[in-house]
N, C-alpha and C positions, 0 to 999 in steps of 0.2 A: 834890469834890476833882478836878483833872484829872491826866493822866499825869505831865507836867512837874514838878508841884509833888511826887508821890509819890516820882518818881525822885530828886529833890534832897533829899528826906526821908531817902532809903535810902543816900545817900553818906556814907561815914564823915566826921566832920569832919576837917579840915586839920590841927588839932593832934594826930592821933595819930601825925604823921611821926616825933615823938620816940621813939615805943615802938619804931621799926623796928630801932634799935640797942640800945635798952635791954632790950626784951623782944620779940624777933622772933615767937615763938609768939602771943603776945598780938595784936600787929600783924598777923600772917597771917589770926588768926581774926576780927577787927573787919574787916579787908578783904574777906575770904570772905563774911562776912554780908552786907556792903553789896553785893557782886556778886551774890549768891543773890537779893537782894531786887530788885534791878534786873532781873534775869533773869525773876523771877516777875511783876513789874509788867508788863514787856515781853509776857508770854505772856497775861496778863489783859486789858490794853489794846493792842488791835492798833496797828500802826503807820498813819499817815496814807496811805489809799490813792490811788495815782496812777491815776486813771480816764480813760482817752480818751473824747475827743469826737469826732464825726463827724457832719456834715450834708451830706446830697446834694441838690442842686437839679437836677433834671431840665428842660432846654430842650427841648421837643418841636418836631419839624419843622426848617424851615430859618429860624432868626432872621433878623429885620430889625433895624435900627437904631431903637432907641426905649428910652424910660425904663421902669422898672417892668414888665417883660415877663411876669413870672408872673401867674396868675390869682389869687395869694394873696400875702400879705406872711407871712414868717417871724418868729414872735415866740419870743425865747429863754425858755424856761421851765426854770428850773434845778432838778434833782432834789430830792427831800425824803427825808431818812433817817428812816424811821418808827421805828427804834431811839432816834434822838435822841441818836446819837454823834458826827455829822458835821454841818457846816454848810457848804453850797454857797455859795460866795461870788462865783464868776464863771467865765470859761473863758479861759485863756491860748491864743492863737491860735498854732499851731507851722507851718501849711502850709495851702497851697490847690493844687488840681491841677484842670486841665481837660482832659476827654478828649471826642474826637470820634469818632462810629463812622464818619463819611465825612468826609474832610480837605478843607479848602477848596483850590481850584486857581487863584484869581485874586487873592486878598486874604486878610489876616489875619482872624483872629475875636478880638475885644477885648471883653471881659467886665467889668463892675465890680459889686462887692458893695458896697451902701451901707447905714449904720447911723444909726439915729435913737434916741437914749435918751432914757428918760423926762424930760419937763421942758424938753427941748431942741427948738427949732424947726428943722426941716430935717434932711435926711439928708447924711451925710459919707462918702466913700470910705473902705474899709478899708485901702486900699493907697495907698502912696506915688505921687506923680504917675509915670506911665510904668511903673510896676511892677505893674501890675494883671494878671490872668490873661488870656494871649493865646496863639493858636496861629497859628504861621507856616505858610505856603502848603505843603501837603503833609504837615503835622504832625497828628498825630492825640492826643498827650499833652505836657503842659508843666506844670511846678511852679516856674517861674521867677516868683515874685512876693517882694514886700517889703510888710509890713504898715506902715502910718502908724498905724493903731489896733490894739493888740495884745490886747485884752481885750473880752470881751463880758458884759454884766450881766443879770440877771434883767428880763424885759420890753423888752429892746431889740427894735427892730424893724429887720427886714432886707428888702432889695428888691434886683433884679438889674437892671442896666442893660446893655444892647447897645451898644456904642460903636463897634464896625465889625463888618461881616460879609462873608460870601462867599455867592453864589447856590447853591453845592453843599454847603457844610457843614452836617452835620445830625447828628442822635442825640447831642447834647450833654449832658454832666453836669459840674456843677461840685462839687468836694468841698472842704468847709471842715474842716480838722482842727485839734486842740487837746488840751488837758488841762485837766478841771474843777480850780478851786482850791478845796480843801477843808481845812476846820480843825476842830480837836476842839472839842466842844460842851461 
């Protein structure tokens, strides 16, 4: 039996409201019993946790314009709860930041993260057109992105594409941020 069902069972029936005026002590006793049961259930069954997700992609050296620039593809593998209390269903993406150790001097750096879901042919950008991670000239940090795809799921494949680069920019990290979507088992 899950937590929600137990909490619903512990709430006094709505028909006890007539006792509020007829027998206030009985009404209060029934209500306190229901409140105590709900508190006990909350202490035994922990609340669904909010667990952060962060993945960092390191782009070594000075990147050149190309598709699939990492020596590997990232595969989303969701955690497994060994106690079997929680089911990890996916990742809700909340942000992305790009950082450079040495900023560009003549051109922007523009990067894209593309995703391929199981059973789908081809990769799609995580970002809305023109809202992918970019570093303007002289900038070492940016978070100005908008997601077109807000969620990642088990076994999604990710790749990194360089859309525009600068001959000087280097030491780049790309950080994808979010929260795991977790439900009670």
